[in-house]
Structures are given as C-alpha cells and as structure tokens.
N, C-alpha and C positions, 0 to 999 in steps of 0.2 A: 803129421800123418794125414793122408787123404781119407776121409770117411766115405764119401760117395763120389764116384766118377762116372760121368756120362761121356761115351765115346761115339761121336757122329750119329746121335740118335735121330731116327726118323719114325714118325707115326702117322699113318694114313688111315682114314676112314672112307673107303670107297675112293672117290676122286678128290677128296678133301685132304690136304696135308695139314695136320694139326700141329706137328712138331717137325721142324725142317733142319736137319743136320746140326743138332745142338750138342756141343761138347762143353762140359763143366767139370771142375774139380772143387769139391766142397770139403773144407778142412774139418778135422776132428775137433769137437767142442765149439764149433762156429754157429752163430745165429745167422742163417743165410735166408734171404727172401727172394722169391720169384715174384716180380712186380710187373703188372701190365693191365691193359683194359680187358673187358670181357671178350672171350673168344681168341685171346692171343696165344694160347697153348700152355699157360702156366699150370692149370689144374691137370691137364693131360700129362704134363711132365711129372707132376707129383704122383699121379696114379701109376705111371710107368715105374717109378722108383719103388712104390708100394707093392707092385705086382698085380694090381687090379686090371692093368692093361699090359699087353706085350708089344715090344717095339717091332715095327716093320723092318727096320735095319738098325745096326749099331749094337753096342754093348753097354750094360750097366754093371758096375762093380761096387760092392759095399765092403769096405775095409779090405780091398784087394781081391775079393772073391767074386768071380763072374756069376751073376744071378740067373742068366739064361731064362728058362721058362718056370723058374721056381715060384710057387704060389705065395700069396701074402703071409700065410701063417708060418711059412718056413723061412721068412726073411727076418733079419734082426732089426725090424722097424715096427712102429705102431703109428696109427693115424688118428687125429682128432678132426672131426668134421664140423662144418658150420652149424648143422643141426645135430645136436649132441648124441642122438640115438640112444638115450638112456631108457632103461626098462621102467615103464611107469608104475608097475605093480611091485617093484623091488625098492627096498630102502637104499639110502646112500651107501651104507656098509655093504649091502648085497650087490649093488651095482659095481662097486669098486672091486669086490672080491670075486666077481663072477669068473673072470679069466683064470684065476688061480684055482678055483674049485673045479673048473673043467680040466685042468692039468693034474688034478688029484694031489695038490700040495697039502701037506699036513695042516690041520686046523690051527695049531699054535703058531705056525709060521705065517699062515694067512692073517691071523689076528695082528701079529707084529707088523707085517708089511702094510696092511690096510691102515693101521694106526699111523705109521710113518708117512704114508702117502697123504693121508688127510691132514697131518701136521704141515706138510709141505705146501698144501693149497689152502691152509687156514680154514679148515672145515671141522676141526675137533668139536665135539658136542652136538653135531648134526647127523650122527650116524643113523638114527632111527627115522629120520624124515624121508618122505618120498619126493620124487622130482617136482610134483605139482605144488609142494609146500615150499619150494625154493625160488629165489629170484633168478633172473637170467644169468647174472654173474656167478651165482652159486652153482647153477647147473653146469656152467662152463668149467668150473673148477672140478666138479665131479668127473666130467669127461676127461680132464687132464689127469686126475689121480688114477682113473681106470687105465689110461694109456701108459702112465709112468710105472705102475705097479709091476708090469711084466718086464721091467728093466731093459727096454729096447736100447740098442746102440744109437739109433736115429729116431727122432720123433718128427713126424710129418703133420703139418697143421694146415688145413684147407679153409682159409678165411674163418677161423673159429670165433672171431669177434663180430662178424657181420650182422648177427641178429640182435646185438646190444645197442642201447641208445648211446648218443655221442659221449656224454659225461662218463658213463660206466666203461665205454670202450677205451677212453683215454686212460682211466685208472687201471684197467686190465692190461694195457700195453706195458706199463711200468712193472706190474706184477709178473707178467710173463717173462720179461727180460731178467728180473731178479730171480725167478724160479729157474730159468735156464742156467744162470751162473751157479745156483745152488746145486743142481743135479749134475751139471758139468757134461751133459751129452749134446750131441749135434741136433739143432732144430732147423728144419727146412720149412719155411713159412710162405704160404701163397696169399697174396693180397692184391687188390686193385687200388688200395688207399696209399698214396705216396707218403703222407705224413706218418702213417703207421709203420711203413717200411723204414723210413729215415730214422724214426724214434728208436726202433728196436734192433736194427740189423748191424752185424759186423760188416757184411758185404751184401750187395744187391745185384741181381741180374734183371735188367729191364728187357721185357719181351714184347714183341709185336709180330703178328702174322706168323707165329711159329718159330721165330728166330730170336736169338739173344742179340740185342742191339748194343748193349754196353754192360760191362761187369766191373764193379768197383765198390769202394766204401761209400757211405752216405755222402760224405764231403766231396768225393771225386765225382759222383753222379750229379750232384746239385751244382757244384762250382764249375765243373768242367764237362758239360754234356758233349757227347761225341757227335751228335747229329740233331737235326731239327725236332724229330719226334721226342727224343729224350728231353731236350730243353723245354719243350712245350708241355710234356706230360708231367714232369717233376716240378711242382710248384708253379709259380707265375713268372713269365718272362715277356719282355718286349721282343718282337720279331719284326725288325725294320727292313722293308724290301729295298733292293737296289741291285747293282751289278758290280762284280769284282773289278776293282780298278788296278790293283797291284797285289802281288804276293811276296813271299820271302819273309824276312825277319819282322817286318811291320806291314802286314796285309791291310788293304783298305777297301772299303765298300763305298761306291759312288751312289748318292741318292739321285732320284729323277731331277731334282732341282739343281744339281751340280755340285753340292757339297760332298766332301769326302770324309768318311768316318774311319779312322784307323782302329785296329783291333789287336789283341794280344795273340790270337791264334786263328788259323783258317783250316777248315775241314779238308783233309787230303782228297785229291781228285779234282779240286776246283781249278778253273783256268780263267785268265783275264777275259772279261766280258761276260762271264756266266751270270745268270740270274742267281741271286743269293739273298740271305737275310743276315742282319746283324742281331745277335742275341745279347741282351743285357737285362739283368734282374732289376725290378723296380726299386728294391731296397739299396741297391748299389749306387743310385743316382742322387746327387745333391742339387738343390735349386738355389740360385742366387738372383737377386735383382740385378739388372745390367750394370748399375753403378757400383755394386758391391762385389761383383765377380772378381776373384783373385787373378792377378796377372801371372801368366804361366808361359814358359818358353816352350817351343815345339818339342824339345827333348825331355820335358818334365814327366812324360808318361801319363798325362791326363788328357781327356777328350772333352771338348766343349762344343755346344751347339745352342743357338738361340731359338726361342719359340714363344708361343703365346698360350697362356693357361685357358683351357676350355672348361674344365670342371675341377672343383675342389670338394672332395667328399670326406667328411669328418668320420673317422673310425674309432675314436677314443684314444687309443695308444699312439696312433699315427694318422696322417692325412694323406689321402690318395689323390694325387694331381694327374690330370690328363692334359698333356701339353702338345699343341700342334706345331710341327716343325716343317722345314722345307720338304718339297716333294709330296705334300698333302698326307704325310704320315703323322701318327700320334704316338707319343711316348708316355707311358705310365710311370710315375715316380711315387714311392711311398716314403714320406718324410716323418721322422719321429716328432710327435706332438710335444714340444718343449714349452708351449704357451707364450713364447716370446714373439712380440709383434713383428720383429724384423724377419722372422722365418715364415710368416703367413702370406699367402697369395690369394687373390680373388680372380674369378673368371674375367678375362680380358687383359690381365696384367702380362707385361712382357717378363720373360724369365730366361736365365742362362742355365742349361742343364750341364752337369759336370760329372764324369765318372773316370775311374782308373782304367788305363789301357788294358791291363790283364783281366779285367772283368768282362770284356767284350769278346765275342767269338763270331766269326763269319762261318755260316753253315749253308749247305746246299738247300736251294729252294724246294 
C-alpha cells in the first residue's frame, strides 16, 4: 500500500523553485529519508506533505486521498522538528498529553495513552520533570511521544537529531529505527547526514536543487550511484577524470596519460570522447607491491593500475593511502589495518592498485 504519493509537485517562492517536478511513492510502514545538502528542497517537500506549505503545482495524496489545501491539523500526519518546541512550563506528562486534552479526550484514556507513549520512548518515571531537567536525548524522546500519541498514520521528522552531540545522535539513530518497527507506521525523515540516512532508511531519495536525483535502498544508493553528485555526496569516492574511450558491455575511461580504465557501468547519455569521471570507493581498492601483484587475465573482471604512494595516514582500524597514478591523478585507498608488514606501504613506494570491474562506474563530468 502507498502511504504518501507526490505527483509532479512544484513549489515556487517568487522566482525561486524550491521543489521541481518531484514524484514519489512512499510505502506504508516504510522508513523513508529525504537526503541532500542545505537548500536542496527536502524540508520544503516535508512541509508540503505536512500542509505547512501548499504546492504551486501537482498533487499530494495520503493513503489515496488527495490533500488539496487541507491544513496540517486535518491531515493524518504529525511532525517532529529539530528544535523540539516543548512547553518549558509543563511537565513531561503535560507536554505529551497536551494534544489529547485539546481534543477533550477523557482523562482515563489520556492517562493510558500517555503511559504507553512514555514506555515506547523509555521515559517512564520522568513524568513530573520539566524540559530543562532533561538531557537533549530525553527532550527528543518527549517530542516523539507527543507526536506519536495522536496516532498519526505518517510521522514526519525534520532533522530531529541535529541538535544532539555525535555519540548521542548515533545512539538515537538505532532507537528511532527500533521505535519505527515497534509502532509500525510510516516515517518520513529529512536529513543532510548521509550516514544517518543509510543507517536507518528502508529507502532514500537523494535531492539536489529541488529535484530527486536517485531513489533506492541504502545499498543501491551507495554501491550504484546514478550520477556524480550522488557518488560524491554519499560517503567517500574517488572521481578520476578522463574521457570516454568506449561504451557498451565494458565501457572504458581513458586517462590523460593514455591508460584505459574499464568499468562495470556507464551513465546513460555519455558518448565516446566525452569528458567523464570514473568513480571507485576507497574501501573497494586493494594495494599490492609490484612483485606481489596477482597475475590476472584481461577477462578476469579485475582492474589494475600502477602508481606511487604519496601519503600513508594511520586511522586505527585502517590506513588511508593516497597514490599518484598516470595523468597526474591521485587515488585514495582505505586498507584494513591487519598489522602485517607485507600490507604496509610508505610514501615513495611503488604500488599496484586493484579493484573489481563491477565496483567502478563512469559518470558524466
């Protein structure tokens, strides 16, 4: 079942187009993230779903019902903001119960529903505290309980972890995902943090300049980026410049120095001779000393290129090598720190870089 559907949504503010012809189908019970840099249109898209903004063009449907100009309080959604907007003079219990009291729900029912909501977010025993007596993570849980108590069909979350420190934010990511499974409702989550989106999401829509550039699972987005922006924005990647040498089943990028690098996929629309980049993730690359490089046939599905180590940066769990190759380009490789001497390289050492063909993609410059 489709929980939320956006059909050709456009939102303009004067001459600025914040959302440009976006169409999405978000499934019932899905943890769905809108991911992108500041100003890409993700928060505006969320506000359109919530009813805080109205589209310039297009339609929004929630469980098959066209929302039109329906205001936020008449939509089956609730929103959790980055700044939790708790009432400082009310207790935790009163903050969570506020919406039900405004609806004139009987007191006994309010008590039961508040108790259940506080159990869900692990705040039992803190009912009588006020927001200033809580940590940032506890305040965030109060905001979640207040949103969930109204039993929305869809919960909208606008960077709700942005005000937390790194360690707490990582802990809350796991709690949020667990909570979403427990309550079983659709979460639509806005973030600019790629790791956050990858950790929690069933699917991700990567946005930039008001458009959805790629839609897919965390694995699809990371392993098979559709274009240069997605490859560069999601995690770390090498973008090696050159020109398209050939296309077809085994596309190839030619470096300025003349070497050809084959890839497993080329972005549609490229033509022979076009400026392009080859994208390969640092952790997909293995390093060998020239004498130890394994012998491979051209049909082996592996890519090899020689270079010279410029930097070796110790990172604890792995070592980050920067290797200069032909054409004055550098490639970054992250190699697991096994502690074995034959896997270590020093600046100035010659090395052979090796990766699987399917891990490399040729993308438009």
